[in-house]
N, C-alpha and C positions, 0 to 999 in steps of 0.2 A: 588680505588674505587669498580672500577670494579670488579675486579676479589674477592675481600669483596662482593659483591652479588654476584656475581657464589657459593660462596662458601657454600655463604647461601638457595640461592636453590635449591640447590644441599641437602645441610643435607633437608634439607626444605620437598623437593622430597623422601626422603629414609620414615622420622617419616612420611607424609602424607600416602602412600607407605600401610604402618603399621595401622596405623589409622584407616584408611578406606579401607585395604583393605580385601581379604576374614574370615579372624579370628574375623575382628570387631563385620562383616557384620554378620556371625552366630551368634556370641554373640546376639548383636541386637534381630537376630530372635530367637533366643532363652526366651530372656525374655520375649518376648511377647507370644510365645508357653508357659513358665512356668504361669504366671499371668493367660493367658487367661483359662486353665487344672485349676488351684488354685479354679480360680474365679464363674467354671462350663461357660467357654465361653458366660458371664456376658452380653455382647453387641452382641449378640444375641436369650440368653431365658429368659432375659429383658428389649429386646430390646421396647416393648411396654412401659415399666416406666421410663425409661431412657431418652424414647422424651420429653414422659408427662410431665417427669422434665425439662426440658431442652428448645424445642422450645416451646414445649408448652407447658410452665408456661410461657412464658415470657407476655402475653397480662393477665395473667390471674393470677398472685400471683406478690404481690406488695415487693413482698418478695427475687425476682430475680432483677426489674429495679427496684427501689426504691433506692435512694437516701439515702447512711447516715449519721447520724448527728456527728455521728464521724469520724477518718481517714481512715474507712474501707470502702472496695469501690464496689454497689453488685455486685451477679452473672454475672448477665447480664454484665456488665464493667471488670472487670475480664475477660471473655470471649472475649469479644472487644480489647480487650488488648493484651491478647497470640494470640488469629488473624490476629491484626494489628501485629505482629511483628510475625507470622508464613506464613501466606496471601503475597506473595511477587512474587517479581520477578523470583522465583522458584518453580512461578506455570505458569508460562506463558513461562519465557528462560528455566526454566528448565525442563520443558516437551519436548519443541521442543529438547530441549540437548538429551536428553532421548532418543528418537525417531528415530532423527540422526544417533546416533549410536548403539544403542543397540535392534534398528526397534521395528516394533508395538506390540512383544511378552514385550518390555520394560511394557508397560502398565498394563500384566498383574500382572508380578512381585510387582507393586508398588499398587497394588492393596490390595494381598497379603502379604507384609507390611503393606500396613495400616490397613488387618483388625487385625493384634496379636499386632500394635502398639495403637490403638485404647486399651489397658487391660496396656498395660506399662504406657501413657500416662494417665489413669484411676489411676494406681500403681501409678504414683509419685503426681498425685495431692491429694491422699487419704491419706498419709506419710507426705505431704508437711503439710498439712491443722490439720493432730495429732501430731506433735511434734513444728509449730509452737509458738512463743512467740513476747511477747511485747516490743519494744523496750522505751526508756527515752519519744520518743515524744507519745506513743501511738502506736505507726503503729502499722502493724502485719508482724512479718518479721516471712521468713520464702523459704525454698527451697533445692537445696538437700542437701549444705554446708552443713544445722539445720538435716537433718535427718544420713546423713553422721555420727557429731559432734556424737550425741544426742542418738540415734537410736543406728547406727552399735557403737562407742563407749561406750556404754554401752554393749552390749555384751563381757564378759568371754576378757581379754588379749585383748578387739581391742583398749581402749582407745583413744590409743595414732594413732593407721592406722588410724582409723575412723575420727583422730582430723585433718591427714592430710592432705586425700583424701578430706577432707571441703575447704581448703585449697588451695590444690590445682583443682579442682574443681572450686572455686572462682577467681584466678589467670588467668586459663583460659576462662573462664566466661571474664572477666573481658576485658583480651585481643581480645579477641570473638567481643567484644559488639565497637570497637573503627573502628574493619576489618568488616568482615559479616553483619553487626548491623547498624552501622554506611557511611565510605567514600563508599565501593563498591556499597552502596542503593541510597550511593548519586550520585555517578556515572554514574549510570542507569537514573536517575535523569536528571544527565546534559546534558549525548552524548545526549537519546533520544531529550532533548526538543533543543537540537542545530542543529539535525538532520532535523527534521523536521517543527520546526517555528523558523529552524535557529540566536538560544537566543544563545548570546555566553556563558560557561564554567561559566564564572566569578559572570558576571550578576543571572545565576542561584543559584548559591554558595552563594551571596548575602543574595539573595530573603528567599533563604531555612534559612539557619541561622536562618535568623531575625523570623523565624511565629516558628522556633524549639525551640527558646528560649525563643521564651514568652510562650509556654506549656510545654516546657521538666524542664526547671527553674523553673512553679508553681505545681512541683510536681506530689507523681500519681492523688490526684482528678482532675488535670487541666488533665493530660494525659487521665486518663479513659472519661473522660469530654467527649473531642474530638474523641476516634476511639468510643465509641456508635451510634455520629453519620456518623462519614466517613466514619466507616469498613464493615458494613451494607448496604451504598451506594455502595462499591466502589465496593463488594459483587455480588450484585443485579443486577449492571448494565452491567455490567462485565458481570455475566451469561445471561439476558436479548440475549448482542453483538451475543455470542459463540450460544447457543441455537435455534439463528434465523438462522446462517449459516449452523447450524448443521441442520437443520429441510427443509432450501432451498440443504440440499442435501440428502436425508431420504429414499431415494434410494438406498444410500449407506451405509445404518448400517448392513446388511447380510454378505457383503463385509470386512466392518471395523471389527467387531466381530469375522470373523473366520482369518481376518490375526492378529490378535490379538490374539485366544489359541494357531492359527496355529505357530506364532511365538513363543512364549513363551518355547515352548517347541523344537522347529526347526526344527518342519517340514515342512517350507520354512524358504528361508535367511533370516536371516536379519543382512543385513552383514551397510548397511546403507552406501555405500560404504568404508567401512572396512573393509580388507581382515582377516579370522581367527574366527570371529567372530562367533554369535548362540545363544544356551539356554545361554553360561556362559556368553555373554555381557550383553545377556537381562536380565536375574539375576540380575545382577550386577549393573547394570544403573535406575532398575526400581527399584528395591531395594535401592541406596543412590538417587536417585531425592525423593523419599517418603516420606526417615529421612530427604530429605535438608528443603522438603518443611513442612512436617508435625511437626515435628525435635521432633516429641518422645523419649524417651530414651538419650535426649539431657538433660538433666534435665532444659533446662529453663523459659520454659511458667509458671512452678509449680510456680517462685516467682512470679508472674504475681498472681495466684493464692489464693496463699495463703492468700492475703490480703484483700478478699470474706470477705462479712460481716454471709457467713454461720456458721452453728455449728456439721454437718454434713460434715465429710470428704468423706464417700460413696458421697454427692449433690457432691461435689466440680469435684470426682470423672466421676460423672458421663457424668462434661460439658467436660471436658477433650475426656471423647467419642462425644464428639459431636465435639471437635474438633477438631480432626481429620476424619472425616468423614465427613466436614464441607471443610474443605481444600481440600483433598483427593481425597476423594468418589464423589467428585460431582467438586468441581473447577479444578482440577487437572487433569479426568475427561472430561469434559470441552475442557477442551485445546486440548488433546488427540484426541476427536472421533473433533476437530476442523480443527484441523493440517490432521489426518485419510484421512474424508474426502471431502478433501479443492483440490486429485488432485496434492500435494506436493509430496506427496508421494507412490510410489508402491506398490501397494497392493497387489501383485503377488510375488517377488521379498524381501521386506520392506527397497527398498532402498528409501531414498529420490533424488528431482532432485538437484544437484550442482548450476540451473543457471532457472530464470528466467525473461524474456522479457527485459533483458540481464542487470540484479541484483542477486549477487550468493547469494546463500541462504545459511544461516547460522544460530543457534541455537538463535542469536539476532531476524533478523528481521522477522524468517517464519512468528511469528502469526501475523505480519503486513503486511505480506507481502497479506496472509488469507486475513483478512482484507481490504486490498486495492482492491483486485476480490473482495472483493462481495460492498465497500462502495464511494472506487474512495481513496480518496487522504483524502476522508472524517477519509475511515476508519481509515489509519496513526496512524494522529492524534489525533484516541480514544484511540489507543492501545497506543501510544506516554502519554497522558494525563492517562489513565489505571496506569503504569507504573510509574508514577508517585505518583499516590494516593499510592499504595500499599508501595510503596520503601519509603517512604517518611513515614504513619504509621509502619511498620517493625522501621526502627529510633525510631520512638517513643517507639515503646512496649519494646528494646533492649537497649535502654536511664536507666530505668526502672529495668532490670535484669544487669548491668553494674550498677549500684547504688547499688543496696543489692550486690553484689559483695564486692565491694568496702564499705561498712559498715561493710562486716563481717573480712572484712581482715585492714581492718587501721581505724573503727567503722563512730560515724553517724556523726559527724561533717564533715568527709570526702568529707563528697556525696555533696557536695556543688560545692566544687575545681573544683570532674568530670565529675559535671556538667557542670560548663563553661567550661573545653578542649574539653567536647564528641559533644557542641556548636560549639568549634570553629573550630574543627578538617574536620565536616561537611565540610567550605570551600578546607579544603587541599583536601577534594574525591572529590569536584565536578569538582575541576580542573586537578587535577591525571590523569595519562594516564595506558595506563596496565601496570601495573610494578605488583612487588613481593608481592605486601601490598597483591592483590586478594588469590592470593596462600595462604598467611601465614594464611590470614584470616578463610578457609577455613581447617588448619591444626585446628586454637584453637577453632573455633564447634567441629571437630570432637574429640577435645584430651580430653572434657568434659563430652563424651557419655562415653569415659571409667569408673572413679570415682562415674558415676552415680547410674549404670549398677549393677555393684560393690553396691552398696545401696538396690538399687533396691529389688538386688535378692537374698544375706543374710538376710532385711527383710520382705518377699516375703509371708512367715508364718503368718505374723500380718498383710499382707493387708488382707491376707483368713480372716482368723479373724475379723477383725473389721467389710468384709463383710459378715462375716457369719453372728455375728449379727446386723448386720443392716439389713437383710432381714428377721429374724428371727422377726423384731419386725414389719416391716413397711410392710413386704407382710406375713406375716405368724399372723400377732396378737398377740407374746410370749409377756411378761412383765416384760424384764427383764432387767437387766443393762443396759448401750447404752456405749459406746470406742466413745469417741470424743476426748479425747487431751492424753496426753502421762505425761503432767504436769498435779498434784492433783487440784489445785484452777483455774485451767480451765479447768481442768471438772470438775469439782463440779460447776464453774461458767452455760455453758454451760450444761449441765445436766438438772438442773435447771428450764434454760429458755426452753429445748428441753419438760420440763415433760408439761412446760406451756401451754406450744403450738407454741412456740415461734416463733417455726418453721419446 
């Protein structure tokens, strides 16, 4: 058995190096630049507009936050469920790891990939809304698998390849949901609860499994109802803690920014204890951790954004921009500034300390150590609770992604069995040790990216046309037919509602 596992590990290592290697990262960056250019830097040129129609509309527009009578969810609920899946341990452990390995310069490249990733995520959401359809339960079904099958597949000579890519994406998503979206997250919860509160992992596993079952088996409406309450709370509380620490080290701001920009271009060593790093390692770590955090390009969050009650594809696209902004530009940046201003990283050399007060410093406990410095034992407890909320909400979001992938592959009836298996796997994740599951989950997560990016590139001209149509109507006041859906029946229905001012 050990020999077999070693073979699997070796094969996975080869595949992982390809999936998360430079060619894939370059493709990811290319798609972000392409969609940014095609939309004429929408995230910048229309920043006031998308801010007004996302975070600015939460307290003003009932269409954004109001609960729906049908099987769809509100725009705000779709955002919270998407953020539930993306704002996870990657925002804490992932950022710390990027700095330890790639130095402070990794933060700069994390910003860069997030800036262009805003428009990748925007494009995914636009295509998700444009190609979505309703299933027999009157629920919206959308995602990369649908715009691959129905969008890419509609191109001349691409029917088969579109269908195959849709199936591959769904398979990788299904597998990833059990790994990166379930067991690895729950393992983080049980590990922290044991380390900080001395709670046995099996007890944590049972409790989390029961609570998750009550939410997940209830379907998307119940998941969305929970995430719209948990996500804003956990993000705000974590932000308050990190902002307090950063403000306590206010005099460090110039040095932190200097270290980030110098490290980004290898003007200072950015080794973090690893010989031979520099600009290449800083770019690689920044891009990887940025993608792990906000998932722009993976095609994951579009599956829940497609369940929104929105009619205009661009409106949900703007929520995609805000999602990346909130996840990486805000939360990840606060984590990075907290770490870099803590004294645990030498800003002159870019190297992180390996030990503090007799404790070995790793990516897993760096933020916990920083909070302990400022708040004592309560700081470590705070981080443990934050990781618990982040990881649990991630599992909730990914349960929906896996459910939609299962529906695409096996039909609607199979989704209940999937949810039951997903809940049972939670206990396994809580009690498992460090093993191959983490590495496999990472690989499957990355494999989702490849078919999705192919679809986004091929369909990017359509994103351009839909964006151009929206801008002409809403920003330039032109009276032209809206582009709302690929399907004639849905297009006619939504166009009539938009004309009446329903949205």
